[in-house]
C-alpha positions in Angstrom: 0.0 0.0 0.0 1.4 3.4 -1.0 0.3 6.9 -0.1 -0.8 7.4 -3.7 -2.8 4.2 -4.2 -4.3 3.4 -0.8 -7.9 2.4 -0.8 -10.5 3.2 1.9 -10.7 -0.4 3.2 -6.9 -0.6 3.2 -6.7 2.6 5.3 -9.2 1.2 7.8 -7.3 -2.2 8.1 -3.9 -0.5 8.4 -5.2 1.9 11.2 -6.6 -1.1 13.1 -3.2 -2.9 12.8 -1.4 0.2 14.1 -3.7 0.5 17.2 -2.2 -0.3 20.6 -5.4 0.6 22.5 -7.7 -1.9 24.2 -10.4 -1.2 21.5 -10.4 0.7 18.2 -13.0 2.0 15.8 -12.1 3.4 12.4 -14.4 5.2 10.0 -13.3 6.3 6.5 -15.7 8.6 4.7 -15.1 9.0 1.0 -17.1 11.9 -0.4 -17.6 13.4 -3.8 -19.9 16.2 -4.8 -21.2 17.9 -8.0 -23.1 21.1 -8.1 -24.7 23.7 -10.3 -25.7 27.3 -9.3 -27.7 29.9 -11.3 -29.0 33.4 -11.0 -31.2 35.6 -13.2 -32.1 32.7 -15.5 -28.4 31.8 -16.2 -25.9 29.3 -14.9 -23.2 31.0 -12.8 -20.9 28.2 -11.5 -20.5 24.5 -11.4 -18.0 22.2 -9.8 -16.9 18.8 -8.6 -15.0 17.9 -5.4 -13.5 14.9 -3.8 -12.5 14.3 -0.2 -11.7 11.8 2.5 -12.1 12.0 6.3 -10.8 9.5 8.7 -12.1 9.1 12.2 -10.3 7.0 14.8 -11.8 6.1 18.2 -9.4 4.6 20.7 -10.7 3.1 23.9 -8.6 2.4 27.0 -9.7 0.3 29.9 -8.8 1.5 33.4 -9.7 0.8 37.0 -12.3 3.5 37.0 -13.8 2.5 33.7 -13.2 2.9 29.9 -12.1 6.1 28.3 -12.4 7.1 24.7 -10.3 9.4 22.5 -11.7 10.5 19.1 -9.7 12.3 16.4 -10.8 13.1 12.9 -8.7 14.4 10.0 -9.3 15.1 6.3 -7.2 14.2 3.3 -5.6 11.2 5.1 -3.1 9.0 3.3 -1.1 6.0 4.5 1.7 8.2 5.7 -0.7 10.1 8.0 -2.1 7.0 9.7 0.2 6.3 12.6 0.2 9.9 13.9 -3.6 9.9 13.7 -3.9 6.6 15.6 -1.4 7.7 18.2 -3.3 11.0 18.7 -6.5 9.2 19.4 -4.7 6.9 21.8 -3.2 9.9 23.6 -6.6 11.6 23.8 -8.0 8.4 25.4 -5.2 8.2 27.9 -5.8 11.7 29.1 -9.6 11.4 29.2 -11.8 10.6 32.1 -13.8 7.4 31.9 -16.6 7.7 29.4 -20.1 7.7 31.0 -21.5 6.0 27.9 -18.9 3.3 27.8 -20.1 -0.1 26.5 -18.4 -3.1 25.0 -17.7 -2.4 21.3 -20.3 -4.0 19.0 -19.5 -7.4 17.6 -21.3 -10.2 15.7 -22.6 -8.1 12.8 -22.1 -9.8 9.4 -19.6 -8.2 7.1 -20.8 -6.0 4.2 -20.0 -8.0 1.0 -18.8 -4.8 -0.8 -16.4 -3.7 2.0 -13.4 -4.0 -0.2 -15.0 -2.4 -3.3 -14.0 1.1 -4.5 -16.1 4.0 -3.2 -19.1 5.1 -5.1 -18.7 8.5 -6.7 -20.8 11.2 -8.3 -19.9 13.5 -11.1 -21.4 16.2 -13.4 -23.0 13.3 -15.3 -25.6 13.1 -12.6 -27.1 16.3 -14.2 -27.2 14.8 -17.7 -31.0 14.9 -17.8 -31.5 17.7 -15.3 -29.4 20.4 -17.0 -31.2 20.6 -20.3 -34.6 20.7 -18.4 -33.1 23.6 -16.3 -32.3 25.4 -19.5 -35.9 25.0 -20.6 -37.1 26.3 -17.3 -34.8 29.4 -17.7 -36.4 30.1 -21.1 -40.0 29.7 -19.8 -39.2 31.9 -16.9 -37.7 34.6 -19.1 -40.7 34.6 -21.4 -43.0 34.8 -18.4 -41.3 37.8 -16.8 -39.7 36.1 -13.8 -36.1 35.3 -12.7 -34.9 32.0 -11.4 -32.2 31.7 -8.8 -31.0 28.5 -7.0 -28.7 25.6 -6.9 -28.5 21.8 -7.3 -26.1 19.7 -5.3 -25.4 16.0 -5.4 -23.2 14.2 -2.9 -22.1 10.6 -2.6 -20.5 9.4 0.6 -19.1 5.9 1.0 -18.5 5.1 4.7 -16.2 2.2 5.7 -16.4 1.1 9.3 -13.9 -1.3 10.9 -13.5 -2.2 14.5 -11.1 -4.2 16.7 -14.0 -6.6 17.4 -14.1 -7.6 13.8 -16.8 -5.4 12.2 -16.3 -4.6 8.6 -19.3 -2.5 7.4 -19.8 -0.2 4.4 -22.7 2.1 3.4 -23.1 4.3 0.3 -25.3 7.4 0.8 -26.4 9.5 -2.1 -27.9 12.8 -1.2 -29.3 15.4 -3.7 -31.0 18.7 -3.1 -32.6 21.2 -5.5 -33.7 24.7 -4.4 -35.3 27.1 -6.8 -36.4 30.7 -6.1 -38.5 32.6 -8.6 -38.6 36.4 -8.3 -40.5 39.2 -10.0 -38.1 41.6 -12.0 -38.5 44.2 -9.2 -37.5 41.6 -6.6 -40.6 42.4 -4.5 -42.3 39.1 -5.0 -40.5 35.8 -4.3 -41.5 32.2 -4.2 -39.5 29.1 -3.3 -39.7 25.4 -4.0 -37.3 22.6 -3.0 -36.9 18.9 -3.7 -34.7 16.1 -2.2 -33.5 13.4 -4.6 -31.1 10.5 -4.7 -30.0 10.9 -8.4 -31.8 13.9 -10.0 -33.9 11.6 -12.3 -37.1 12.3 -10.4 -37.0 16.2 -10.3 -38.3 18.4 -13.0 -37.3 22.1 -12.9 -39.9 23.0 -15.5 -42.6 21.7 -13.2 -41.2 23.6 -10.3 -41.0 26.8 -12.4 -44.7 26.3 -13.3 -45.6 25.9 -9.6 -43.6 29.1 -8.7 -45.3 31.1 -11.5 -48.7 30.4 -9.9 -47.4 31.6 -6.6 -45.9 34.7 -8.0 -49.3 35.3 -9.6 -51.0 35.0 -6.2 -48.6 37.6 -4.8 -49.8 40.3 -7.2 -52.5 41.1 -4.6 -51.1 42.1 -1.2 -53.1 41.7 2.0 -51.7 43.1 5.3 -52.7 41.0 8.3 -52.0 41.6 12.0 -50.3 39.1 14.3 -52.7 36.5 15.9 -53.8 32.9 15.7 -54.9 31.7 12.3 -56.2 28.5 10.8 -53.0 27.5 8.9 -52.0 25.0 6.3 -48.4 23.8 6.8 -47.0 22.3 3.7 -44.8 19.1 4.0 -41.5 21.0 4.0 -42.6 23.1 7.1 -44.0 20.0 8.8 -40.6 18.3 8.2 -38.6 21.1 9.7 -40.7 21.1 12.9 -40.8 17.3 13.3 -37.0 16.9 12.6 -36.4 19.3 15.5 -38.8 17.2 17.6 -36.8 14.0 16.8 -33.5 15.8 17.7 -35.1 16.8 21.0 -36.4 13.3 21.9 -33.5 11.9 23.8 -34.7 9.4 26.4 -32.2 10.3 29.1 -33.1 14.0 29.1 -36.7 13.1 29.2 -36.3 10.8 32.1 -34.3 13.4 34.0 -37.2 15.9 33.6 -35.6 18.3 31.1 -37.8 18.0 28.0 -41.3 18.1 26.6 -41.2 14.3 26.8 -40.7 14.3 30.6 -43.6 13.0 32.7 -44.7 15.2 35.6 -43.5 13.4 38.8 -40.8 11.4 37.0 -40.3 9.1 34.0 -41.2 9.8 30.4 -44.4 10.3 28.4 -43.9 7.0 26.4 -47.3 5.5 26.1 -49.1 8.8 26.2 -51.4 9.9 23.3 -50.0 13.0 21.6 -52.5 13.4 18.7 -56.2 12.8 18.2 -55.3 12.0 14.6 -54.1 8.4 13.9 -50.6 9.6 12.9 -47.5 7.5 12.8 -44.0 9.1 12.9 -41.3 6.6 12.0 -37.8 6.1 10.8 -36.7 3.1 8.6 -33.3 2.8 6.9 -34.9 0.7 4.2 -37.7 3.1 3.3 -37.9 3.2 -0.5 -36.4 6.4 -1.9 -35.2 7.5 1.6 -32.7 4.7 2.3 -30.1 5.5 5.0 -27.4 3.7 6.9 -28.7 0.4 8.5 -26.1 0.7 11.3 -24.8 3.3 13.6 -22.1 5.6 12.2 -21.1 7.8 15.2 -18.1 10.2 14.7 -18.6 11.6 18.2 -20.6 10.9 21.3 -23.5 13.2 22.3 -26.8 13.1 24.2 -28.4 10.6 21.8 -25.4 9.0 20.1 -22.4 7.1 21.3 -19.1 6.1 19.6 -19.3 2.8 21.5 -22.4 1.9 19.5 -20.7 2.1 16.1 -21.9 -0.7 13.9 -25.0 -1.4 16.0 -27.9 -2.4 13.6 -30.5 0.3 13.0 -34.0 -1.0 12.3 -37.4 0.5 11.6 -38.7 2.4 14.6 -42.1 4.0 15.2 -41.6 7.1 17.4 -45.3 7.8 17.4 -47.8 5.1 16.5 -51.4 5.9 15.9 -51.0 9.1 17.7 -49.3 7.5 20.7 -45.7 8.1 21.8 -43.9 4.7 21.5 -40.2 5.4 21.5 -37.6 8.0 22.4 -34.1 8.0 21.0 -31.6 5.9 23.0 -28.1 4.6 23.0 -27.3 1.3 24.7 -26.2 3.4 27.7 -29.3 5.6 27.9 -31.5 2.6 27.3 -30.0 1.0 30.3 -30.5 4.1 32.4 -34.1 4.7 31.5 -35.3 1.1 31.0 -36.5 1.9 27.5 -35.7 -0.1 24.4 -32.6 0.6 22.4 -33.6 2.9 19.6 -30.9 4.8 17.7 -32.0 8.0 16.0 -32.8 7.3 12.4 -31.4 9.2 9.4 -34.8 9.6 7.8 -38.3 10.6 9.1 -41.7 9.7 7.8 -45.2 10.9 9.0 -48.0 8.6 7.9 -51.8 8.4 8.6 -53.3 11.3 6.7 -56.3 11.5 4.6 -54.4 11.2 1.3 -55.5 14.7 0.1 -53.1 16.8 -1.8 -52.3 20.3 -0.5 -54.4 21.8 -3.3 -57.4 19.7 -2.2 -56.9 20.8 1.4 -56.9 24.4 0.2 -60.2 23.8 -1.7 -61.7 22.1 1.4 -61.2 25.3 3.6 -64.6 26.2 5.2 -66.7 28.5 3.1 -66.9 31.9 4.8 -63.6 31.2 6.6 -60.1 32.3 6.0 -56.9 30.4 6.3 -53.2 31.0 5.8 -51.2 28.8 3.4 -47.5 28.8 4.1 -44.5 28.1 1.8 -41.8 27.3 4.3 -40.3 28.2 7.7 -36.9 29.8 8.4 -34.5 30.6 11.2 -36.1 28.1 13.7 -34.7 28.4 17.2 -35.7 26.8 20.5 -37.3 29.0 23.2 -38.2 26.6 25.9 -37.0 22.9 26.0 -39.6 22.0 28.6 -42.4 22.6 26.1 -40.2 22.4 23.0 -41.5 25.9 22.1 -39.9 27.0 18.9 -39.7 30.4 17.2 -39.0 31.2 13.6 -40.1 33.1 10.5 -42.2 32.4 7.5 -40.5 33.0 4.2 -41.1 33.3 0.4 -44.9 33.4 0.5 -47.7 33.4 3.0 -51.0 33.2 1.1 -54.5 34.0 2.2 -57.2 31.4 1.4 -60.8 32.4 1.4 -63.8 30.2 0.4 -61.4 27.5 -0.8 -59.3 29.7 -3.1 -56.0 31.6 -2.7 -56.9 35.3 -3.0 -53.6 37.0 -2.4 -50.3 37.1 -0.5 -50.1 38.3 3.1 -47.1 39.6 5.0 -44.6 37.4 6.7 -44.8 36.5 10.4 -42.7 35.4 13.3 -44.3 32.3 14.9 -44.1 30.7 18.3 -45.2 27.0 18.4 -44.3 23.6 19.8 -44.4 20.7 17.3 -45.7 18.4 20.0 -48.5 20.9 20.7 -49.2 21.2 16.9 -49.6 17.4 16.6 -52.2 17.5 19.4 -54.1 20.4 17.8 -53.9 19.4 14.1 -57.4 18.7 12.7 -56.3 17.2 9.3 -53.3 15.6 7.7 -53.0 15.2 4.0 -51.0 12.9 1.6 -47.5 11.9 2.7 -44.9 12.8 0.1 -41.1 13.2 -0.1 -40.1 16.7 0.8 -37.0 18.9 1.4 -36.8 20.6 4.8 -36.0 24.3 4.1 -34.3 25.0 7.4 -32.5 21.7 8.1 -31.8 20.7 4.5 -28.0 21.0 5.1 -28.2 18.3 7.7 -31.3 16.2 7.2 -32.8 15.7 3.8 -34.6 12.3 3.9 -38.1 13.1 4.9 -41.7 12.3 3.8 -44.5 14.3 5.3 -48.1 15.3 4.8 -49.5 18.8 5.0 -51.1 19.6 8.3 -54.1 21.8 9.0 -53.8 23.6 12.4 -56.9 25.7 13.5 -55.0 28.2 15.6 -51.3 28.6 14.6 -49.7 31.3 16.6 -48.3 34.1 14.4 -46.8 36.0 17.3 -45.7 39.1 15.4 -45.5 40.6 11.9 -42.2 40.2 10.0 -41.0 42.6 7.3 -39.0 39.8 5.5 -39.7 38.7 2.0 
């Protein structure tokens, strides 16, 4: 093996051979990306990148317990391995015993493709998409609107090896498309986004047509005050809220009384009904079109993830089933502390159980004589109160007023204050589940499928002057 020709699985094997620690975990991530950017109906940049990151976890047993040292470095070759392994061992030797220490995972069958070359993306992924994008530019130009946005495709091949014999590999494709349409005076703006594995299932001309309709709605402006409004949350907004809920559903924090999932008087709310609707919130690494790693890949320990769990199989988990809270996220350590089942946080999220109506059908079904707000997306979401999971944030790129089942104009933007757990309890209707791209969390979490939700009293706490 030479510094020029080393392969990811060889790097993993050599790092394990160099280890002098009591236990060792090595993760090699090989990543390639391809991207396109455009502004004013014209491509501006495109590029392709390649990269490697190596993470070494060294564990050292002592009288007081097992300590762990974790070191990650990029652009690692064979010549860099021994200093990296020694750095992880030195970090472990200086560390206090790890609270989440567990025996390293063993007994998981090897991935048959562990020694294969990493999967890669390239500009070829846009072979069908790019011509369609050019057509969208032409249509937008003739329709008096300007398109801005970007398309990004990433492929990461992760190789996991451990001193207990695990040899696992997962290829994760991840694609995002974000498209903004603006009026020539930049006063009106509309957004649409899609998540994709390979760009064969996204059509920029269809998105442009959708955005043209929304820009048309925005020709009439309606100023509304802050208050509680019946509101239709589209799938992207629902995804942003429920992803944050998943990230906040650690079992240990709940058992210790620190979160919205804490039970008054002690324990957790597992078993409690959270929604009158028969909704099921779940993660499944084998969900068609949303596939994710079927085993734990932990580059660091945190509240709901542990480097000691690397390689632990990840299965399908129903976080909420038929409206009832069934699971909270756990590591092996926190499962032992709380008495709950081991349930690693999944890398996708699906909400099922709606009526099957499209968002357009839900708009048309708005009560005659009533008014309703139709949102495009949420932005700048931040936590206000972990005890209730109260979140605040902004609407963006279009808040539309619905009257008598039709969109009659665009309203101003708002700041909102809401808890996703509360929203699930107050929602009166869920529509058809569909793949969606979270606007706020799309840089970190893209594999989601959600329905639109109708909330009778969404709290628009103040007016925002944003576009």
